[in-house]
C-alpha positions, -999 to 999 in steps of 0.1 A, spaced: 704 -130 261 723 -135 229 751 -158 219 774 -157 190 802 -177 174 827 -151 162 808 -128 138 779 -103 142 759 -124 117 761 -154 140 742 -138 169 713 -160 182 687 -147 207 683 -174 234 656 -156 254 624 -177 258 591 -162 246 575 -140 273 607 -137 294 616 -103 308 653 -110 313 678 -138 305 715 -140 315 741 -166 306 768 -173 332 787 -201 315 792 -219 282 808 -252 272 806 -275 242 777 -256 226 757 -254 258 748 -222 278 735 -220 313 721 -191 333 688 -178 345 656 -165 330 630 -142 346 594 -140 336 570 -112 347 559 -117 383 581 -147 389 615 -152 405 645 -162 383 646 -198 370 678 -218 361 680 -226 324 701 -247 300 703 -240 263 720 -258 234 724 -228 210 688 -219 203 659 -204 222 638 -235 213 664 -257 230 659 -240 264 653 -263 293 638 -249 325 660 -266 351 640 -251 380 610 -273 370 627 -304 384 632 -288 419 609 -295 448 582 -268 454 601 -255 484 625 -238 460 613 -204 448 642 -192 427 672 -208 410 703 -200 389 726 -222 368 762 -210 372 784 -236 354 781 -264 328 805 -290 315 805 -325 300 825 -355 310 822 -391 297 789 -383 278 772 -368 309 762 -331 312 768 -315 346 752 -282 357 762 -264 389 738 -239 404 720 -225 434 684 -224 446 666 -204 472 640 -219 495 609 -203 511 623 -211 546 
């Protein structure tokens, strides 16, 4: 996935190393959210702050019963970042 800020020269590749696919679903205040897929794994919810190195695997904080996740929206209010998403269980 790539993000930009108005010109072709501003394009930044946000895909983490080793990923096979990344998609952004929402942006707000310099943050991007979506999902990343790695080979032989289900998609994982991700949050970025404008660079690939800033990527945070939000799926990593879910209990093990969840096998896939997606972040669909992001916003800030009163200094707190909120992320809305979905996760799929094994049951």
